[in-house]
CHARMM internal coordinates of N, CA and C (Angstrom, degrees):
IC EDIT
DIST 1 N 1 CA 1.4590
DIST 1 CA 1 C 1.5256
ANGL 1 N 1 CA 1 C 109.36
DIST 1 C 2 N 1.2882
ANGL 1 CA 1 C 2 N 116.50
DIHE 1 N 1 CA 1 C 2 N 132.23
DIST 2 N 2 CA 1.4553
ANGL 1 C 2 N 2 CA 122.89
DIHE 1 CA 1 C 2 N 2 CA -178.55
DIST 2 CA 2 C 1.5338
ANGL 2 N 2 CA 2 C 109.40
DIHE 1 C 2 N 2 CA 2 C -86.36
DIST 2 C 3 N 1.3289
ANGL 2 CA 2 C 3 N 116.28
DIHE 2 N 2 CA 2 C 3 N 129.21
DIST 3 N 3 CA 1.4614
ANGL 2 C 3 N 3 CA 121.99
DIHE 2 CA 2 C 3 N 3 CA 178.60
DIST 3 CA 3 C 1.5302
ANGL 3 N 3 CA 3 C 108.59
DIHE 2 C 3 N 3 CA 3 C -99.74
DIST 3 C 4 N 1.3265
ANGL 3 CA 3 C 4 N 117.01
DIHE 3 N 3 CA 3 C 4 N 107.87
DIST 4 N 4 CA 1.4671
ANGL 3 C 4 N 4 CA 121.68
DIHE 3 CA 3 C 4 N 4 CA -177.91
DIST 4 CA 4 C 1.5181
ANGL 4 N 4 CA 4 C 112.89
DIHE 3 C 4 N 4 CA 4 C -59.87
DIST 4 C 5 N 1.3388
ANGL 4 CA 4 C 5 N 117.05
DIHE 4 N 4 CA 4 C 5 N -27.00
DIST 5 N 5 CA 1.4660
ANGL 4 C 5 N 5 CA 120.56
DIHE 4 CA 4 C 5 N 5 CA -179.01
DIST 5 CA 5 C 1.5258
ANGL 5 N 5 CA 5 C 112.55
DIHE 4 C 5 N 5 CA 5 C -67.52
DIST 5 C 6 N 1.3217
ANGL 5 CA 5 C 6 N 117.16
DIHE 5 N 5 CA 5 C 6 N -19.74
DIST 6 N 6 CA 1.4669
ANGL 5 C 6 N 6 CA 120.80
DIHE 5 CA 5 C 6 N 6 CA -178.33
DIST 6 CA 6 C 1.5259
ANGL 6 N 6 CA 6 C 113.14
DIHE 5 C 6 N 6 CA 6 C -94.89
DIST 6 C 7 N 1.3153
ANGL 6 CA 6 C 7 N 116.61
DIHE 6 N 6 CA 6 C 7 N 0.80
DIST 7 N 7 CA 1.4628
ANGL 6 C 7 N 7 CA 120.91
DIHE 6 CA 6 C 7 N 7 CA 178.38
DIST 7 CA 7 C 1.5214
ANGL 7 N 7 CA 7 C 108.02
DIHE 6 C 7 N 7 CA 7 C -91.37
DIST 7 C 8 N 1.3177
ANGL 7 CA 7 C 8 N 115.48
DIHE 7 N 7 CA 7 C 8 N 126.39
DIST 8 N 8 CA 1.4639
ANGL 7 C 8 N 8 CA 120.99
DIHE 7 CA 7 C 8 N 8 CA -179.91
DIST 8 CA 8 C 1.5283
ANGL 8 N 8 CA 8 C 109.14
DIHE 7 C 8 N 8 CA 8 C -97.03
DIST 8 C 9 N 1.3215
ANGL 8 CA 8 C 9 N 115.56
DIHE 8 N 8 CA 8 C 9 N 139.40
DIST 9 N 9 CA 1.4598
ANGL 8 C 9 N 9 CA 122.33
DIHE 8 CA 8 C 9 N 9 CA 178.89
DIST 9 CA 9 C 1.5155
ANGL 9 N 9 CA 9 C 108.77
DIHE 8 C 9 N 9 CA 9 C -114.35
DIST 9 C 10 N 1.3286
ANGL 9 CA 9 C 10 N 115.90
DIHE 9 N 9 CA 9 C 10 N 136.32
DIST 10 N 10 CA 1.4671
ANGL 9 C 10 N 10 CA 121.32
DIHE 9 CA 9 C 10 N 10 CA 174.49
DIST 10 CA 10 C 1.5184
ANGL 10 N 10 CA 10 C 108.02
DIHE 9 C 10 N 10 CA 10 C -132.24
DIST 10 C 11 N 1.3067
ANGL 10 CA 10 C 11 N 115.79
DIHE 10 N 10 CA 10 C 11 N 132.95
DIST 11 N 11 CA 1.4494
ANGL 10 C 11 N 11 CA 121.48
DIHE 10 CA 10 C 11 N 11 CA 173.84
DIST 11 CA 11 C 1.5256
ANGL 11 N 11 CA 11 C 106.41
DIHE 10 C 11 N 11 CA 11 C -107.23
DIST 11 C 12 N 1.3203
ANGL 11 CA 11 C 12 N 116.37
DIHE 11 N 11 CA 11 C 12 N 113.80
DIST 12 N 12 CA 1.4571
ANGL 11 C 12 N 12 CA 122.18
DIHE 11 CA 11 C 12 N 12 CA -176.11
DIST 12 CA 12 C 1.5193
ANGL 12 N 12 CA 12 C 110.13
DIHE 11 C 12 N 12 CA 12 C -105.23
DIST 12 C 13 N 1.3153
ANGL 12 CA 12 C 13 N 116.36
DIHE 12 N 12 CA 12 C 13 N 129.89
DIST 13 N 13 CA 1.4635
ANGL 12 C 13 N 13 CA 121.42
DIHE 12 CA 12 C 13 N 13 CA 176.43
DIST 13 CA 13 C 1.5208
ANGL 13 N 13 CA 13 C 107.84
DIHE 12 C 13 N 13 CA 13 C -102.10
DIST 13 C 14 N 1.3147
ANGL 13 CA 13 C 14 N 116.07
DIHE 13 N 13 CA 13 C 14 N 123.05
DIST 14 N 14 CA 1.4546
ANGL 13 C 14 N 14 CA 122.09
DIHE 13 CA 13 C 14 N 14 CA -178.01
DIST 14 CA 14 C 1.5277
ANGL 14 N 14 CA 14 C 110.22
DIHE 13 C 14 N 14 CA 14 C -90.69
DIST 14 C 15 N 1.3188
ANGL 14 CA 14 C 15 N 115.76
DIHE 14 N 14 CA 14 C 15 N 163.39
DIST 15 N 15 CA 1.4679
ANGL 14 C 15 N 15 CA 120.62
DIHE 14 CA 14 C 15 N 15 CA -177.90
DIST 15 CA 15 C 1.5229
ANGL 15 N 15 CA 15 C 112.83
DIHE 14 C 15 N 15 CA 15 C -65.15
DIST 15 C 16 N 1.3251
ANGL 15 CA 15 C 16 N 117.71
DIHE 15 N 15 CA 15 C 16 N -24.64
DIST 16 N 16 CA 1.4639
ANGL 15 C 16 N 16 CA 120.89
DIHE 15 CA 15 C 16 N 16 CA 179.66
DIST 16 CA 16 C 1.5386
ANGL 16 N 16 CA 16 C 111.79
DIHE 15 C 16 N 16 CA 16 C -89.23
DIST 16 C 17 N 1.3420
ANGL 16 CA 16 C 17 N 116.61
DIHE 16 N 16 CA 16 C 17 N 17.74
DIST 17 N 17 CA 1.4615
ANGL 16 C 17 N 17 CA 125.46
DIHE 16 CA 16 C 17 N 17 CA 176.94
DIST 17 CA 17 C 1.5143
ANGL 17 N 17 CA 17 C 114.31
DIHE 16 C 17 N 17 CA 17 C 73.57
DIST 17 C 18 N 1.3261
ANGL 17 CA 17 C 18 N 117.93
DIHE 17 N 17 CA 17 C 18 N 5.77
DIST 18 N 18 CA 1.4574
ANGL 17 C 18 N 18 CA 120.48
DIHE 17 CA 17 C 18 N 18 CA 174.57
DIST 18 CA 18 C 1.5197
ANGL 18 N 18 CA 18 C 108.56
DIHE 17 C 18 N 18 CA 18 C -83.53
DIST 18 C 19 N 1.3307
ANGL 18 CA 18 C 19 N 115.52
DIHE 18 N 18 CA 18 C 19 N 162.66
DIST 19 N 19 CA 1.4589
ANGL 18 C 19 N 19 CA 120.79
DIHE 18 CA 18 C 19 N 19 CA 178.85
DIST 19 CA 19 C 1.5195
ANGL 19 N 19 CA 19 C 109.69
DIHE 18 C 19 N 19 CA 19 C -127.39
DIST 19 C 20 N 1.3335
ANGL 19 CA 19 C 20 N 115.43
DIHE 19 N 19 CA 19 C 20 N 144.66
DIST 20 N 20 CA 1.4575
ANGL 19 C 20 N 20 CA 122.52
DIHE 19 CA 19 C 20 N 20 CA 175.43
DIST 20 CA 20 C 1.5164
ANGL 20 N 20 CA 20 C 108.30
DIHE 19 C 20 N 20 CA 20 C -118.60
DIST 20 C 21 N 1.3207
ANGL 20 CA 20 C 21 N 115.70
DIHE 20 N 20 CA 20 C 21 N 143.96
DIST 21 N 21 CA 1.4538
ANGL 20 C 21 N 21 CA 121.01
DIHE 20 CA 20 C 21 N 21 CA 172.13
DIST 21 CA 21 C 1.5231
ANGL 21 N 21 CA 21 C 106.74
DIHE 20 C 21 N 21 CA 21 C -110.41
DIST 21 C 22 N 1.3241
ANGL 21 CA 21 C 22 N 116.63
DIHE 21 N 21 CA 21 C 22 N 123.58
DIST 22 N 22 CA 1.4631
ANGL 21 C 22 N 22 CA 121.67
DIHE 21 CA 21 C 22 N 22 CA -178.90
DIST 22 CA 22 C 1.5266
ANGL 22 N 22 CA 22 C 109.12
DIHE 21 C 22 N 22 CA 22 C -116.72
DIST 22 C 23 N 1.3368
ANGL 22 CA 22 C 23 N 115.71
DIHE 22 N 22 CA 22 C 23 N 130.06
DIST 23 N 23 CA 1.4613
ANGL 22 C 23 N 23 CA 122.41
DIHE 22 CA 22 C 23 N 23 CA 175.05
DIST 23 CA 23 C 1.5171
ANGL 23 N 23 CA 23 C 107.52
DIHE 22 C 23 N 23 CA 23 C -113.26
DIST 23 C 24 N 1.3247
ANGL 23 CA 23 C 24 N 116.70
DIHE 23 N 23 CA 23 C 24 N 135.92
DIST 24 N 24 CA 1.4590
ANGL 23 C 24 N 24 CA 122.04
DIHE 23 CA 23 C 24 N 24 CA -178.07
DIST 24 CA 24 C 1.5222
ANGL 24 N 24 CA 24 C 109.57
DIHE 23 C 24 N 24 CA 24 C -138.93
DIST 24 C 25 N 1.3200
ANGL 24 CA 24 C 25 N 116.13
DIHE 24 N 24 CA 24 C 25 N 141.11
DIST 25 N 25 CA 1.4649
ANGL 24 C 25 N 25 CA 122.35
DIHE 24 CA 24 C 25 N 25 CA 174.30
DIST 25 CA 25 C 1.5174
ANGL 25 N 25 CA 25 C 106.58
DIHE 24 C 25 N 25 CA 25 C -125.01
DIST 25 C 26 N 1.3247
ANGL 25 CA 25 C 26 N 116.82
DIHE 25 N 25 CA 25 C 26 N 114.46
DIST 26 N 26 CA 1.4641
ANGL 25 C 26 N 26 CA 122.22
DIHE 25 CA 25 C 26 N 26 CA -170.07
DIST 26 CA 26 C 1.5256
ANGL 26 N 26 CA 26 C 113.62
DIHE 25 C 26 N 26 CA 26 C -65.05
DIST 26 C 27 N 1.3144
ANGL 26 CA 26 C 27 N 117.87
DIHE 26 N 26 CA 26 C 27 N -40.63
DIST 27 N 27 CA 1.4729
ANGL 26 C 27 N 27 CA 120.68
DIHE 26 CA 26 C 27 N 27 CA -175.31
DIST 27 CA 27 C 1.5361
ANGL 27 N 27 CA 27 C 111.43
DIHE 26 C 27 N 27 CA 27 C -60.78
DIST 27 C 28 N 1.3141
ANGL 27 CA 27 C 28 N 116.93
DIHE 27 N 27 CA 27 C 28 N -45.09
DIST 28 N 28 CA 1.4656
ANGL 27 C 28 N 28 CA 120.90
DIHE 27 CA 27 C 28 N 28 CA -178.60
DIST 28 CA 28 C 1.5240
ANGL 28 N 28 CA 28 C 112.21
DIHE 27 C 28 N 28 CA 28 C -87.06
DIST 28 C 29 N 1.3342
ANGL 28 CA 28 C 29 N 116.10
DIHE 28 N 28 CA 28 C 29 N -22.39
DIST 29 N 29 CA 1.4564
ANGL 28 C 29 N 29 CA 120.09
DIHE 28 CA 28 C 29 N 29 CA -175.79
DIST 29 CA 29 C 1.5203
ANGL 29 N 29 CA 29 C 112.92
DIHE 28 C 29 N 29 CA 29 C 80.91
DIST 29 C 30 N 1.3276
ANGL 29 CA 29 C 30 N 116.56
DIHE 29 N 29 CA 29 C 30 N 4.79
DIST 30 N 30 CA 1.4598
ANGL 29 C 30 N 30 CA 121.10
DIHE 29 CA 29 C 30 N 30 CA -178.21
DIST 30 CA 30 C 1.5207
ANGL 30 N 30 CA 30 C 110.48
DIHE 29 C 30 N 30 CA 30 C -75.50
DIST 30 C 31 N 1.3205
ANGL 30 CA 30 C 31 N 116.03
DIHE 30 N 30 CA 30 C 31 N 136.53
DIST 31 N 31 CA 1.4569
ANGL 30 C 31 N 31 CA 122.16
DIHE 30 CA 30 C 31 N 31 CA 178.65
DIST 31 CA 31 C 1.5243
ANGL 31 N 31 CA 31 C 107.94
DIHE 30 C 31 N 31 CA 31 C -139.82
DIST 31 C 32 N 1.3228
ANGL 31 CA 31 C 32 N 115.10
DIHE 31 N 31 CA 31 C 32 N 143.39
DIST 32 N 32 CA 1.4532
ANGL 31 C 32 N 32 CA 121.12
DIHE 31 CA 31 C 32 N 32 CA -179.64
DIST 32 CA 32 C 1.5194
ANGL 32 N 32 CA 32 C 107.72
DIHE 31 C 32 N 32 CA 32 C -141.62
DIST 32 C 33 N 1.3206
ANGL 32 CA 32 C 33 N 116.26
DIHE 32 N 32 CA 32 C 33 N 134.83
DIST 33 N 33 CA 1.4568
ANGL 32 C 33 N 33 CA 118.50
DIHE 32 CA 32 C 33 N 33 CA 177.04
DIST 33 CA 33 C 1.5172
ANGL 33 N 33 CA 33 C 110.03
DIHE 32 C 33 N 33 CA 33 C -137.13
DIST 33 C 34 N 1.3184
ANGL 33 CA 33 C 34 N 113.81
DIHE 33 N 33 CA 33 C 34 N 151.45
DIST 34 N 34 CA 1.4577
ANGL 33 C 34 N 34 CA 120.31
DIHE 33 CA 33 C 34 N 34 CA -177.25
DIST 34 CA 34 C 1.5218
ANGL 34 N 34 CA 34 C 109.32
DIHE 33 C 34 N 34 CA 34 C -146.27
DIST 34 C 35 N 1.3065
ANGL 34 CA 34 C 35 N 115.33
DIHE 34 N 34 CA 34 C 35 N 141.37
DIST 35 N 35 CA 1.4651
ANGL 34 C 35 N 35 CA 120.89
DIHE 34 CA 34 C 35 N 35 CA 175.60
DIST 35 CA 35 C 1.5207
ANGL 35 N 35 CA 35 C 108.09
DIHE 34 C 35 N 35 CA 35 C -71.72
DIST 35 C 36 N 1.3293
ANGL 35 CA 35 C 36 N 116.22
DIHE 35 N 35 CA 35 C 36 N 133.83
DIST 36 N 36 CA 1.4559
ANGL 35 C 36 N 36 CA 121.01
DIHE 35 CA 35 C 36 N 36 CA 179.67
DIST 36 CA 36 C 1.5286
ANGL 36 N 36 CA 36 C 110.54
DIHE 35 C 36 N 36 CA 36 C -87.26
DIST 36 C 37 N 1.3170
ANGL 36 CA 36 C 37 N 115.31
DIHE 36 N 36 CA 36 C 37 N 145.30
DIST 37 N 37 CA 1.4516
ANGL 36 C 37 N 37 CA 121.65
DIHE 36 CA 36 C 37 N 37 CA 178.13
DIST 37 CA 37 C 1.5241
ANGL 37 N 37 CA 37 C 108.70
DIHE 36 C 37 N 37 CA 37 C -96.59
DIST 37 C 38 N 1.3197
ANGL 37 CA 37 C 38 N 118.33
DIHE 37 N 37 CA 37 C 38 N 125.69
DIST 38 N 38 CA 1.4716
ANGL 37 C 38 N 38 CA 121.45
DIHE 37 CA 37 C 38 N 38 CA -176.00
DIST 38 CA 38 C 1.5308
ANGL 38 N 38 CA 38 C 113.93
DIHE 37 C 38 N 38 CA 38 C -61.49
DIST 38 C 39 N 1.3180
ANGL 38 CA 38 C 39 N 117.85
DIHE 38 N 38 CA 38 C 39 N -26.94
DIST 39 N 39 CA 1.4638
ANGL 38 C 39 N 39 CA 120.71
DIHE 38 CA 38 C 39 N 39 CA -176.26
DIST 39 CA 39 C 1.5295
ANGL 39 N 39 CA 39 C 113.04
DIHE 38 C 39 N 39 CA 39 C -78.94
DIST 39 C 40 N 1.3266
ANGL 39 CA 39 C 40 N 117.58
DIHE 39 N 39 CA 39 C 40 N -13.28
DIST 40 N 40 CA 1.4657
ANGL 39 C 40 N 40 CA 121.57
DIHE 39 CA 39 C 40 N 40 CA -177.02
DIST 40 CA 40 C 1.5267
ANGL 40 N 40 CA 40 C 110.01
DIHE 39 C 40 N 40 CA 40 C -111.72
DIST 40 C 41 N 1.3024
ANGL 40 CA 40 C 41 N 116.73
DIHE 40 N 40 CA 40 C 41 N 145.58
DIST 41 N 41 CA 1.4582
ANGL 40 C 41 N 41 CA 123.09
DIHE 40 CA 40 C 41 N 41 CA -179.65
DIST 41 CA 41 C 1.5378
ANGL 41 N 41 CA 41 C 111.15
DIHE 40 C 41 N 41 CA 41 C -58.11
DIST 41 C 42 N 1.3348
ANGL 41 CA 41 C 42 N 116.11
DIHE 41 N 41 CA 41 C 42 N 135.82
DIST 42 N 42 CA 1.4709
ANGL 41 C 42 N 42 CA 121.02
DIHE 41 CA 41 C 42 N 42 CA 178.67
DIST 42 CA 42 C 1.5186
ANGL 42 N 42 CA 42 C 110.03
DIHE 41 C 42 N 42 CA 42 C -62.02
DIST 42 C 43 N 1.3208
ANGL 42 CA 42 C 43 N 117.26
DIHE 42 N 42 CA 42 C 43 N -40.10
DIST 43 N 43 CA 1.4630
ANGL 42 C 43 N 43 CA 121.47
DIHE 42 CA 42 C 43 N 43 CA -179.29
DIST 43 CA 43 C 1.5281
ANGL 43 N 43 CA 43 C 110.67
DIHE 42 C 43 N 43 CA 43 C -61.15
DIST 43 C 44 N 1.3044
ANGL 43 CA 43 C 44 N 116.46
DIHE 43 N 43 CA 43 C 44 N -44.02
DIST 44 N 44 CA 1.4729
ANGL 43 C 44 N 44 CA 120.80
DIHE 43 CA 43 C 44 N 44 CA 179.41
DIST 44 CA 44 C 1.5291
ANGL 44 N 44 CA 44 C 111.03
DIHE 43 C 44 N 44 CA 44 C -63.76
DIST 44 C 45 N 1.3160
ANGL 44 CA 44 C 45 N 116.68
DIHE 44 N 44 CA 44 C 45 N -44.06
DIST 45 N 45 CA 1.4653
ANGL 44 C 45 N 45 CA 120.64
DIHE 44 CA 44 C 45 N 45 CA 179.08
DIST 45 CA 45 C 1.5286
ANGL 45 N 45 CA 45 C 110.96
DIHE 44 C 45 N 45 CA 45 C -65.16
DIST 45 C 46 N 1.3306
ANGL 45 CA 45 C 46 N 115.95
DIHE 45 N 45 CA 45 C 46 N -37.60
DIST 46 N 46 CA 1.4668
ANGL 45 C 46 N 46 CA 121.10
DIHE 45 CA 45 C 46 N 46 CA 178.55
DIST 46 CA 46 C 1.5260
ANGL 46 N 46 CA 46 C 110.14
DIHE 45 C 46 N 46 CA 46 C -62.77
DIST 46 C 47 N 1.3194
ANGL 46 CA 46 C 47 N 118.28
DIHE 46 N 46 CA 46 C 47 N -44.31
DIST 47 N 47 CA 1.4603
ANGL 46 C 47 N 47 CA 121.95
DIHE 46 CA 46 C 47 N 47 CA -179.97
DIST 47 CA 47 C 1.5261
ANGL 47 N 47 CA 47 C 111.61
DIHE 46 C 47 N 47 CA 47 C -64.33
DIST 47 C 48 N 1.3293
ANGL 47 CA 47 C 48 N 116.88
DIHE 47 N 47 CA 47 C 48 N -41.05
DIST 48 N 48 CA 1.4703
ANGL 47 C 48 N 48 CA 120.16
DIHE 47 CA 47 C 48 N 48 CA 177.56
DIST 48 CA 48 C 1.5266
ANGL 48 N 48 CA 48 C 110.79
DIHE 47 C 48 N 48 CA 48 C -62.21
DIST 48 C 49 N 1.3257
ANGL 48 CA 48 C 49 N 116.28
DIHE 48 N 48 CA 48 C 49 N -47.00
DIST 49 N 49 CA 1.4600
ANGL 48 C 49 N 49 CA 120.72
DIHE 48 CA 48 C 49 N 49 CA -178.63
DIST 49 CA 49 C 1.5256
ANGL 49 N 49 CA 49 C 110.47
DIHE 48 C 49 N 49 CA 49 C -66.25
DIST 49 C 50 N 1.3172
ANGL 49 CA 49 C 50 N 117.26
DIHE 49 N 49 CA 49 C 50 N -36.64
DIST 50 N 50 CA 1.4598
ANGL 49 C 50 N 50 CA 121.09
DIHE 49 CA 49 C 50 N 50 CA 178.26
DIST 50 CA 50 C 1.5211
ANGL 50 N 50 CA 50 C 110.91
DIHE 49 C 50 N 50 CA 50 C -62.38
DIST 50 C 51 N 1.3196
ANGL 50 CA 50 C 51 N 117.75
DIHE 50 N 50 CA 50 C 51 N -40.07
DIST 51 N 51 CA 1.4666
ANGL 50 C 51 N 51 CA 121.15
DIHE 50 CA 50 C 51 N 51 CA 177.37
DIST 51 CA 51 C 1.5183
ANGL 51 N 51 CA 51 C 111.97
DIHE 50 C 51 N 51 CA 51 C -61.33
DIST 51 C 52 N 1.3248
ANGL 51 CA 51 C 52 N 116.55
DIHE 51 N 51 CA 51 C 52 N -43.99
DIST 52 N 52 CA 1.4671
ANGL 51 C 52 N 52 CA 121.51
DIHE 51 CA 51 C 52 N 52 CA 177.91
DIST 52 CA 52 C 1.5267
ANGL 52 N 52 CA 52 C 110.24
DIHE 51 C 52 N 52 CA 52 C -64.17
DIST 52 C 53 N 1.3260
ANGL 52 CA 52 C 53 N 116.28
DIHE 52 N 52 CA 52 C 53 N -42.43
DIST 53 N 53 CA 1.4652
ANGL 52 C 53 N 53 CA 122.00
DIHE 52 CA 52 C 53 N 53 CA -178.64
DIST 53 CA 53 C 1.5281
ANGL 53 N 53 CA 53 C 110.93
DIHE 52 C 53 N 53 CA 53 C -64.78
DIST 53 C 54 N 1.3276
ANGL 53 CA 53 C 54 N 116.95
DIHE 53 N 53 CA 53 C 54 N -43.83
DIST 54 N 54 CA 1.4655
ANGL 53 C 54 N 54 CA 120.24
DIHE 53 CA 53 C 54 N 54 CA 178.91
DIST 54 CA 54 C 1.5267
ANGL 54 N 54 CA 54 C 111.51
DIHE 53 C 54 N 54 CA 54 C -63.30
DIST 54 C 55 N 1.3186
ANGL 54 CA 54 C 55 N 117.38
DIHE 54 N 54 CA 54 C 55 N -38.29
DIST 55 N 55 CA 1.4650
ANGL 54 C 55 N 55 CA 121.00
DIHE 54 CA 54 C 55 N 55 CA 177.32
DIST 55 CA 55 C 1.5278
ANGL 55 N 55 CA 55 C 110.74
DIHE 54 C 55 N 55 CA 55 C -64.30
DIST 55 C 56 N 1.3251
ANGL 55 CA 55 C 56 N 116.91
DIHE 55 N 55 CA 55 C 56 N -40.81
DIST 56 N 56 CA 1.4708
ANGL 55 C 56 N 56 CA 121.00
DIHE 55 CA 55 C 56 N 56 CA 178.24
DIST 56 CA 56 C 1.5229
ANGL 56 N 56 CA 56 C 110.76
DIHE 55 C 56 N 56 CA 56 C -65.42
DIST 56 C 57 N 1.3278
ANGL 56 CA 56 C 57 N 117.16
DIHE 56 N 56 CA 56 C 57 N -40.24
DIST 57 N 57 CA 1.4685
ANGL 56 C 57 N 57 CA 120.21
DIHE 56 CA 56 C 57 N 57 CA 177.26
DIST 57 CA 57 C 1.5174
ANGL 57 N 57 CA 57 C 111.42
DIHE 56 C 57 N 57 CA 57 C -64.23
DIST 57 C 58 N 1.3267
ANGL 57 CA 57 C 58 N 116.93
DIHE 57 N 57 CA 57 C 58 N -41.39
DIST 58 N 58 CA 1.4659
ANGL 57 C 58 N 58 CA 120.76
DIHE 57 CA 57 C 58 N 58 CA 179.08
DIST 58 CA 58 C 1.5254
ANGL 58 N 58 CA 58 C 110.41
DIHE 57 C 58 N 58 CA 58 C -62.94
DIST 58 C 59 N 1.3361
ANGL 58 CA 58 C 59 N 117.08
DIHE 58 N 58 CA 58 C 59 N -41.43
DIST 59 N 59 CA 1.4676
ANGL 58 C 59 N 59 CA 120.18
DIHE 58 CA 58 C 59 N 59 CA 177.78
DIST 59 CA 59 C 1.5267
ANGL 59 N 59 CA 59 C 110.86
DIHE 58 C 59 N 59 CA 59 C -64.74
DIST 59 C 60 N 1.3134
ANGL 59 CA 59 C 60 N 116.69
DIHE 59 N 59 CA 59 C 60 N -39.14
DIST 60 N 60 CA 1.4711
ANGL 59 C 60 N 60 CA 120.39
DIHE 59 CA 59 C 60 N 60 CA 178.98
DIST 60 CA 60 C 1.5235
ANGL 60 N 60 CA 60 C 110.51
DIHE 59 C 60 N 60 CA 60 C -64.44
DIST 60 C 61 N 1.3272
ANGL 60 CA 60 C 61 N 117.79
DIHE 60 N 60 CA 60 C 61 N -40.36
DIST 61 N 61 CA 1.4572
ANGL 60 C 61 N 61 CA 121.18
DIHE 60 CA 60 C 61 N 61 CA 178.61
DIST 61 CA 61 C 1.5139
ANGL 61 N 61 CA 61 C 111.07
DIHE 60 C 61 N 61 CA 61 C -65.59
DIST 61 C 62 N 1.3308
ANGL 61 CA 61 C 62 N 116.88
DIHE 61 N 61 CA 61 C 62 N -39.91
DIST 62 N 62 CA 1.4562
ANGL 61 C 62 N 62 CA 121.74
DIHE 61 CA 61 C 62 N 62 CA 178.81
DIST 62 CA 62 C 1.5335
ANGL 62 N 62 CA 62 C 110.75
DIHE 61 C 62 N 62 CA 62 C -65.06
DIST 62 C 63 N 1.3116
ANGL 62 CA 62 C 63 N 116.98
DIHE 62 N 62 CA 62 C 63 N -38.10
DIST 63 N 63 CA 1.4700
ANGL 62 C 63 N 63 CA 121.45
DIHE 62 CA 62 C 63 N 63 CA -178.28
DIST 63 CA 63 C 1.5235
ANGL 63 N 63 CA 63 C 111.25
DIHE 62 C 63 N 63 CA 63 C -67.47
DIST 63 C 64 N 1.3280
ANGL 63 CA 63 C 64 N 118.06
DIHE 63 N 63 CA 63 C 64 N -28.24
DIST 64 N 64 CA 1.4628
ANGL 63 C 64 N 64 CA 121.41
DIHE 63 CA 63 C 64 N 64 CA 179.81
DIST 64 CA 64 C 1.5179
ANGL 64 N 64 CA 64 C 113.19
DIHE 63 C 64 N 64 CA 64 C -72.93
DIST 64 C 65 N 1.3102
ANGL 64 CA 64 C 65 N 116.99
DIHE 64 N 64 CA 64 C 65 N -24.23
DIST 65 N 65 CA 1.4723
ANGL 64 C 65 N 65 CA 121.02
DIHE 64 CA 64 C 65 N 65 CA -175.71
DIST 65 CA 65 C 1.4878
ANGL 65 N 65 CA 65 C 111.46
DIHE 64 C 65 N 65 CA 65 C -74.87
END
COOR INIT
IC SEED 1 N 1 CA 1 C
IC BUILD
């Protein structure tokens, strides 16, 4: 089971004015980042990326068993 409270979020601003959203889970060491699109809500993009990240964590946990 994935614990959302243990997922860290970072919003990185690049020198070319683009932004990246990085999700990291310390226990597994899994990290995922994606360039954000200015035309779409950050919250919406965060939720989409979180869904992908949680699925990857679940697969990683299953692979360990």
